[in-house]
BAVO-240317 format. One line per field, with one value per residue: residue number from 1; y, z, x of N, C-alpha, C in turn. Coordinates in nm, 2 decimals, padded with zeros to 4 digits. Example, Ala and Ser with C-alpha at 12.3 -4.5 7.8 and 13.67 -1.06 7.14 Angstrom:
! BAVO-240317
pos = (1/2) $
npy = (-00.57/-00.22) $
npz = (00.78/00.71) $
npx = (01.32/01.28) $
capy = (-00.45/-00.11) $
capz = (00.78/00.71) $
capx = (01.23/01.37) $
cpy = (-00.33/00.00) $
cpz = (00.78/00.79) $
cpx = (01.32/01.29) $
! end
This chain:
! BAVO-240317
pos = (1/2/3/4/5/6/7/8/9/10/11/12/13/14/15/16/17/18/19/20/21/22/23/24/25/26/27/28/29/30/31/32/33/34/35/36/37/38/39/40/41/42/43/44/45/46/47/48/49/50/51/52/53/54/55/56/57/58/59/60/61/62/63/64/65/66/67/68/69/70/71/72/73/74/75/76/77/78/79/80/81/82/83/84/85/86/87/88/89/90/91/92/93/94/95/96/97/98/99/100/101/102/103/104/105/106/107/108/109/110/111/112/113/114/115/116/117/118/119/120/121/122/123/124/125/126/127/128/129/130/131/132/133/134/135/136/137/138/139/140/141/142/143/144/145/146/147/148/149/150/151/152/153/154/155/156/157/158/159/160/161/162/163/164/165/166/167/168/169/170/171/172/173/174/175/176/177/178/179/180/181/182/183/184/185/186/187/188/189/190/191/192/193/194/195/196/197/198/199/200/201/202/203/204/205/206/207/208/209) $
npy = (14.42/14.15/14.10/14.12/13.90/13.69/13.72/13.67/13.40/13.28/13.33/13.18/12.92/12.89/12.88/12.65/12.44/12.48/12.41/12.15/11.87/11.68/11.73/11.88/12.20/12.34/12.60/12.89/13.15/13.48/13.68/13.60/13.64/13.63/13.51/13.37/13.18/13.04/12.94/12.78/12.59/12.47/12.36/12.18/12.01/11.90/11.75/11.55/11.60/11.62/11.70/11.92/12.09/12.14/12.27/12.52/12.63/12.65/12.84/13.05/13.11/13.19/13.42/13.58/13.55/13.73/13.84/13.76/13.63/13.50/13.34/13.17/13.04/12.90/12.74/12.58/12.44/12.29/12.13/12.00/11.84/11.68/11.54/11.39/11.22/11.10/11.19/11.25/11.37/11.61/11.74/11.77/11.95/12.18/12.23/12.29/12.52/12.69/12.70/12.84/13.08/13.18/13.21/13.43/13.78/13.84/13.72/13.86/13.93/13.71/13.47/13.34/13.08/12.89/12.83/12.65/12.45/12.35/12.23/12.02/11.87/11.80/11.63/11.41/11.28/11.01/10.98/10.87/10.94/11.22/11.25/11.16/11.34/11.62/11.93/12.16/12.09/12.13/12.23/12.18/12.38/12.43/12.68/12.81/12.62/12.32/12.02/11.74/11.39/11.19/11.15/11.14/11.01/10.85/10.69/10.56/10.40/10.24/10.10/09.95/09.79/09.64/09.51/09.35/09.18/09.05/08.91/08.74/08.59/08.44/08.26/07.92/07.70/07.45/07.12/06.98/06.71/06.41/06.24/05.93/05.84/05.58/05.41/05.22/05.34/05.32/05.11/05.07/04.79/04.57/04.37/04.05/03.88/03.53/03.33/03.21/02.86/02.65/02.50/02.25/02.16/02.13/01.91/01.71/01.66/01.42/01.28/01.35/01.10) $
npz = (06.66/06.61/06.46/06.66/06.83/06.65/06.63/06.88/06.90/06.70/06.80/07.04/06.93/06.79/07.01/07.13/06.95/06.96/07.22/07.22/07.16/07.36/07.57/07.88/07.96/08.11/08.19/08.16/07.94/08.06/07.95/07.84/07.77/07.95/07.79/07.60/07.77/07.84/07.59/07.53/07.74/07.67/07.42/07.49/07.65/07.47/07.31/07.48/07.66/07.97/08.19/08.10/08.04/08.29/08.41/08.26/08.34/08.61/08.61/08.51/08.72/08.90/08.79/08.70/08.88/09.04/08.91/08.93/08.73/08.56/08.74/08.82/08.58/08.54/08.77/08.73/08.50/08.58/08.78/08.62/08.46/08.67/08.74/08.51/08.54/08.77/09.01/09.28/09.53/09.51/09.31/09.40/09.63/09.49/09.30/09.48/09.60/09.39/09.37/09.61/09.54/09.35/09.51/09.66/09.70/09.47/09.26/09.04/08.89/08.77/08.50/08.38/08.27/08.40/08.64/08.58/08.46/08.67/08.82/08.65/08.65/08.92/08.94/08.81/08.99/09.22/09.47/09.72/09.73/09.74/09.99/10.16/10.16/10.34/10.37/10.41/10.31/10.21/09.93/09.74/09.54/09.31/09.18/08.89/08.87/08.74/08.76/08.90/08.79/08.98/09.29/09.24/09.41/09.58/09.38/09.29/09.52/09.53/09.29/09.35/09.56/09.43/09.25/09.42/09.53/09.30/09.24/09.46/09.42/09.19/09.28/09.32/09.54/09.72/09.79/10.11/10.24/10.30/10.60/10.73/11.02/11.11/11.03/11.14/11.28/11.08/11.13/11.14/10.99/11.09/10.94/11.04/11.02/10.96/11.22/11.20/11.14/11.36/11.29/11.39/11.43/11.17/11.08/11.22/11.10/10.91/10.60/10.30/10.13) $
npx = (08.06/08.01/08.24/08.43/08.36/08.42/08.69/08.78/08.70/08.85/09.11/09.10/09.06/09.30/09.48/09.39/09.46/09.73/09.80/09.73/09.51/09.46/09.63/09.73/09.78/10.07/10.10/09.89/09.83/09.84/09.70/09.46/09.12/08.80/08.61/08.76/08.88/08.65/08.57/08.79/08.77/08.52/08.59/08.79/08.64/08.45/08.62/08.69/08.89/08.89/09.05/09.19/08.98/08.87/09.07/09.08/08.83/08.87/09.07/08.93/08.76/08.96/09.07/08.85/08.65/08.53/08.32/07.99/07.83/08.01/08.14/07.93/07.88/08.13/08.15/07.92/07.99/08.21/08.08/07.90/08.06/08.16/07.93/07.88/08.10/08.03/08.12/08.01/08.06/08.18/08.03/07.77/07.78/07.87/07.66/07.46/07.56/07.54/07.26/07.21/07.32/07.14/06.92/06.99/07.05/07.20/07.09/06.97/07.19/07.27/07.29/06.98/06.95/07.12/07.00/06.79/06.94/07.10/06.90/06.83/07.06/07.09/06.87/06.96/07.11/07.13/06.88/06.95/07.22/07.21/07.09/07.28/07.48/07.58/07.39/07.54/07.79/08.12/08.33/08.63/08.84/09.10/09.21/09.39/09.59/09.73/09.53/09.62/09.62/09.67/09.85/10.19/10.39/10.23/10.11/10.34/10.41/10.18/10.21/10.45/10.36/10.16/10.33/10.49/10.28/10.21/10.45/10.46/10.23/10.31/10.49/10.52/10.35/10.47/10.36/10.32/10.52/10.36/10.33/10.30/10.15/10.12/10.32/10.60/10.90/11.20/11.47/11.82/11.97/12.20/12.43/12.54/12.84/12.92/13.06/13.40/13.48/13.65/13.98/14.04/13.79/13.70/13.87/13.77/13.53/13.34/13.45/13.28/13.11) $
capy = (14.32/14.02/14.08/14.10/13.76/13.60/13.73/13.59/13.26/13.24/13.32/13.06/12.80/12.87/12.84/12.51/12.36/12.50/12.33/12.01/11.82/11.59/11.76/11.98/12.31/12.37/12.74/12.95/13.29/13.57/13.78/13.55/13.70/13.53/13.44/13.28/13.07/12.96/12.86/12.67/12.49/12.40/12.28/12.07/11.91/11.83/11.66/11.45/11.63/11.67/11.77/12.06/12.17/12.18/12.37/12.64/12.68/12.69/12.96/13.15/13.15/13.25/13.55/13.66/13.50/13.85/13.86/13.65/13.56/13.42/13.24/13.07/12.96/12.81/12.64/12.48/12.35/12.19/12.04/11.92/11.73/11.58/11.46/11.29/11.12/11.05/11.24/11.32/11.44/11.75/11.79/11.81/12.08/12.29/12.26/12.35/12.65/12.77/12.73/12.94/13.21/13.22/13.24/13.54/13.91/13.85/13.65/13.95/13.95/13.58/13.42/13.26/12.95/12.80/12.78/12.53/12.35/12.29/12.14/11.90/11.78/11.74/11.52/11.29/11.22/10.93/11.05/10.82/11.01/11.35/11.24/11.12/11.46/11.73/12.05/12.26/12.03/12.22/12.17/12.24/12.41/12.48/12.76/12.86/12.52/12.19/11.92/11.61/11.28/11.13/11.18/11.05/10.93/10.75/10.60/10.47/10.30/10.14/10.01/09.86/09.69/09.55/09.42/09.25/09.09/08.97/08.81/08.64/08.50/08.36/08.16/07.80/07.65/07.31/07.05/06.93/06.57/06.34/06.14/05.84/05.81/05.44/05.34/05.23/05.40/05.23/05.09/05.03/04.65/04.54/04.23/03.98/03.78/03.40/03.30/03.11/02.73/02.62/02.40/02.12/02.11/02.09/01.78/01.61/01.63/01.31/01.31/01.32/01.00) $
capz = (06.77/06.55/06.43/06.79/06.87/06.56/06.66/07.01/06.87/06.63/06.89/07.13/06.86/06.77/07.13/07.16/06.87/07.01/07.35/07.19/07.19/07.48/07.67/07.98/07.96/08.24/08.22/08.07/07.92/08.15/07.88/07.79/07.82/08.01/07.68/07.55/07.86/07.83/07.47/07.54/07.82/07.59/07.31/07.55/07.70/07.35/07.26/07.58/07.75/08.09/08.28/08.05/08.05/08.43/08.43/08.21/08.42/08.74/08.59/08.49/08.85/08.97/08.73/08.68/08.97/09.11/08.83/08.96/08.62/08.51/08.85/08.81/08.46/08.56/08.87/08.68/08.40/08.66/08.85/08.52/08.43/08.78/08.73/08.41/08.59/08.89/09.13/09.36/09.66/09.47/09.22/09.48/09.70/09.39/09.25/09.59/09.61/09.28/09.41/09.71/09.48/09.29/09.61/09.73/09.63/09.35/09.15/08.93/08.81/08.72/08.38/08.42/08.22/08.49/08.75/08.53/08.43/08.80/08.86/08.57/08.69/09.05/08.91/08.76/09.10/09.30/09.60/09.83/09.74/09.79/10.13/10.23/10.15/10.42/10.29/10.42/10.27/10.13/09.82/09.72/09.40/09.31/09.05/08.84/08.87/08.68/08.85/08.87/08.80/09.11/09.35/09.18/09.51/09.62/09.27/09.29/09.63/09.49/09.19/09.42/09.64/09.33/09.19/09.52/09.53/09.17/09.25/09.56/09.36/09.09/09.35/09.34/09.67/09.71/09.89/10.22/10.23/10.39/10.69/10.79/11.17/11.15/10.99/11.24/11.24/11.02/11.21/11.06/11.01/11.09/10.90/11.11/10.95/11.03/11.29/11.14/11.20/11.40/11.20/11.46/11.40/11.03/11.06/11.28/11.02/10.82/10.46/10.23/10.03) $
capx = (08.05/08.02/08.38/08.50/08.34/08.49/08.83/08.80/08.68/08.97/09.23/09.09/09.08/09.45/09.54/09.35/09.55/09.87/09.82/09.70/09.37/09.45/09.73/09.70/09.89/10.14/10.07/09.79/09.87/09.77/09.62/09.34/08.99/08.71/08.54/08.86/08.89/08.53/08.58/08.90/08.71/08.42/08.65/08.86/08.54/08.40/08.72/08.72/09.00/08.83/09.14/09.22/08.86/08.85/09.18/09.04/08.72/08.93/09.15/08.83/08.72/09.07/09.09/08.73/08.55/08.45/08.19/07.90/07.78/08.12/08.16/07.83/07.91/08.25/08.11/07.83/08.06/08.29/07.99/07.84/08.16/08.16/07.81/07.91/08.19/07.97/08.20/07.90/08.11/08.21/07.93/07.65/07.80/07.88/07.53/07.38/07.61/07.48/07.12/07.21/07.35/07.02/06.83/07.04/07.03/07.28/07.02/06.95/07.31/07.31/07.21/06.87/06.96/07.19/06.91/06.73/07.04/07.13/06.79/06.84/07.18/07.05/06.77/07.03/07.19/07.04/06.83/07.03/07.34/07.18/07.06/07.40/07.58/07.52/07.35/07.65/07.91/08.21/08.40/08.76/08.88/09.24/09.22/09.52/09.70/09.68/09.47/09.69/09.53/09.69/09.98/10.29/10.45/10.13/10.10/10.46/10.39/10.08/10.27/10.54/10.28/10.10/10.44/10.52/10.17/10.22/10.56/10.42/10.13/10.37/10.58/10.44/10.35/10.50/10.28/10.39/10.53/10.27/10.40/10.20/10.18/10.10/10.43/10.70/11.03/11.29/11.59/11.93/11.99/12.35/12.45/12.65/12.92/12.93/13.18/13.48/13.48/13.79/14.04/14.02/13.65/13.69/13.93/13.68/13.41/13.37/13.45/13.16/13.13) $
cpy = (14.18/13.99/14.05/13.95/13.66/13.60/13.65/13.44/13.20/13.23/13.20/12.93/12.78/12.83/12.69/12.41/12.37/12.42/12.18/11.97/11.75/11.62/11.87/12.08/12.33/12.51/12.79/13.10/13.38/13.67/13.73/13.61/13.59/13.45/13.34/13.16/12.98/12.88/12.75/12.56/12.41/12.31/12.16/11.96/11.83/11.73/11.56/11.48/11.70/11.75/11.91/12.15/12.22/12.29/12.51/12.71/12.73/12.82/13.08/13.20/13.23/13.40/13.64/13.62/13.61/13.88/13.74/13.57/13.46/13.31/13.13/12.98/12.86/12.71/12.54/12.39/12.25/12.09/11.95/11.81/11.63/11.49/11.35/11.18/11.06/11.08/11.32/11.41/11.58/11.82/11.84/11.94/12.20/12.33/12.33/12.49/12.74/12.80/12.84/13.08/13.26/13.26/13.37/13.67/13.92/13.78/13.73/13.97/13.82/13.54/13.32/13.12/12.85/12.75/12.65/12.42/12.28/12.20/12.01/11.81/11.72/11.62/11.40/11.21/11.13/11.00/11.00/10.90/11.15/11.35/11.22/11.24/11.57/11.86/12.16/12.20/12.13/12.15/12.24/12.26/12.46/12.56/12.80/12.75/12.39/12.10/11.79/11.50/11.20/11.17/11.08/10.96/10.81/10.65/10.50/10.36/10.20/10.04/09.91/09.75/09.59/09.46/09.31/09.14/08.99/08.86/08.70/08.54/08.40/08.25/08.03/07.75/07.50/07.24/06.99/06.77/06.50/06.24/06.06/05.81/05.67/05.36/05.34/05.29/05.30/05.23/05.03/04.88/04.63/04.40/04.17/03.88/03.65/03.39/03.19/02.97/02.69/02.50/02.26/02.07/02.06/01.95/01.68/01.58/01.51/01.35/01.27/01.21/01.03) $
cpz = (06.72/06.51/06.55/06.83/06.78/06.59/06.79/06.98/06.80/06.71/06.99/07.06/06.83/06.89/07.16/07.08/06.91/07.13/07.32/07.23/07.32/07.59/07.77/07.99/08.10/08.28/08.12/08.06/08.00/08.08/07.81/07.85/07.88/07.90/07.61/07.64/07.86/07.70/07.47/07.63/07.75/07.49/07.37/07.60/07.58/07.29/07.36/07.67/07.88/08.18/08.23/08.06/08.19/08.46/08.38/08.29/08.56/08.72/08.57/08.63/08.92/08.92/08.72/08.77/09.05/09.03/08.86/08.85/08.57/08.62/08.84/08.69/08.48/08.66/08.81/08.58/08.47/08.72/08.74/08.47/08.54/08.78/08.63/08.45/08.72/09.01/09.21/09.47/09.63/09.39/09.30/09.56/09.61/09.34/09.36/09.62/09.51/09.31/09.51/09.65/09.41/09.39/09.69/09.65/09.49/09.23/09.03/08.84/08.74/08.59/08.43/08.38/08.32/08.60/08.71/08.51/08.56/08.84/08.78/08.61/08.83/09.04/08.86/08.87/09.19/09.43/09.72/09.85/09.79/09.94/10.22/10.24/10.23/10.33/10.30/10.38/10.18/10.02/09.80/09.57/09.41/09.18/09.02/08.84/08.81/08.79/08.82/08.88/08.93/09.16/09.30/09.29/09.56/09.51/09.26/09.40/09.59/09.39/09.25/09.49/09.54/09.27/09.29/09.53/09.41/09.19/09.35/09.50/09.26/09.15/09.37/09.49/09.67/09.82/09.99/10.21/10.34/10.47/10.75/10.93/11.20/11.12/11.10/11.19/11.19/11.11/11.12/11.10/10.99/11.05/10.97/11.03/11.03/11.10/11.22/11.22/11.24/11.31/11.26/11.43/11.26/11.01/11.12/11.20/10.93/10.68/10.39/10.13/09.90) $
cpx = (08.07/08.17/08.46/08.49/08.41/08.64/08.87/08.80/08.80/09.09/09.22/09.11/09.23/09.52/09.51/09.44/09.69/09.90/09.80/09.57/09.36/09.56/09.67/09.81/09.94/10.11/09.97/09.82/09.78/09.68/09.50/09.22/08.91/08.64/08.64/08.88/08.77/08.53/08.68/08.84/08.61/08.49/08.72/08.75/08.48/08.49/08.77/08.83/08.95/08.92/09.17/09.10/08.84/08.96/09.14/08.93/08.78/09.01/09.05/08.78/08.83/09.08/08.97/08.62/08.47/08.33/08.10/07.86/07.89/08.15/08.06/07.85/08.02/08.21/08.02/07.90/08.14/08.20/07.93/07.94/08.17/08.04/07.82/08.00/08.15/08.06/08.10/07.95/08.14/08.10/07.81/07.67/07.81/07.74/07.45/07.43/07.55/07.33/07.12/07.24/07.22/06.91/06.87/07.00/07.10/07.21/07.00/07.07/07.35/07.23/07.10/06.88/07.02/07.10/06.84/06.83/07.09/07.02/06.79/06.95/07.15/06.95/06.84/07.10/07.09/07.00/06.91/07.16/07.32/07.15/07.18/07.50/07.51/07.49/07.46/07.78/07.99/08.27/08.53/08.79/09.02/09.26/09.36/09.63/09.64/09.63/09.53/09.59/09.54/09.83/10.08/10.36/10.35/10.11/10.22/10.45/10.29/10.14/10.37/10.47/10.22/10.21/10.48/10.41/10.18/10.33/10.53/10.32/10.19/10.45/10.49/10.45/10.36/10.42/10.37/10.40/10.45/10.35/10.29/10.24/10.18/10.23/10.54/10.83/11.13/11.42/11.70/11.96/12.14/12.37/12.57/12.71/12.93/13.06/13.27/13.48/13.63/13.85/14.02/13.88/13.63/13.75/13.84/13.56/13.44/13.37/13.32/13.19/13.07) $
! end
């Protein structure tokens, strides 16, 4: 048994280094066992690769979710990561779903540790947040597919809008020329040339002594 566990751990570790510490695999081999997916999820989380860790747990639900124990484990790990990131809108409904599973007939099939872990995580969430989220609130999971950080088209539109706002902010605003209402309007002054003195008038003038 111990040899089998070591083999699973070694295989998961080799896959982890194959996919990379901070990359999210586009596809996950279909022959991975539930324990390998769990170990890959744990290793990714410990290395700060939350997106890859979430993908492994979502794949665990997709492939082995019919096992209540494995489903609870994967759901809790996803909710626990959401609590750390303060993504309350998904964390709270998942944690409450786990509580309902422990309150149902399948409780005997579930690991006892997660009941207490759910209580601990719920205690970390502000009461005002818990009150604002309905008890029957649903949550969405997309098993078997990478979880994108954001929509690329929406991101591109946001970048364009931010670029336009930046360009507009850089254009200097010239002050308007002040016009004083008290000043009279300027008029064109036409210079008049002196009229020529008639010759007869010039002869009539006395000579200057």
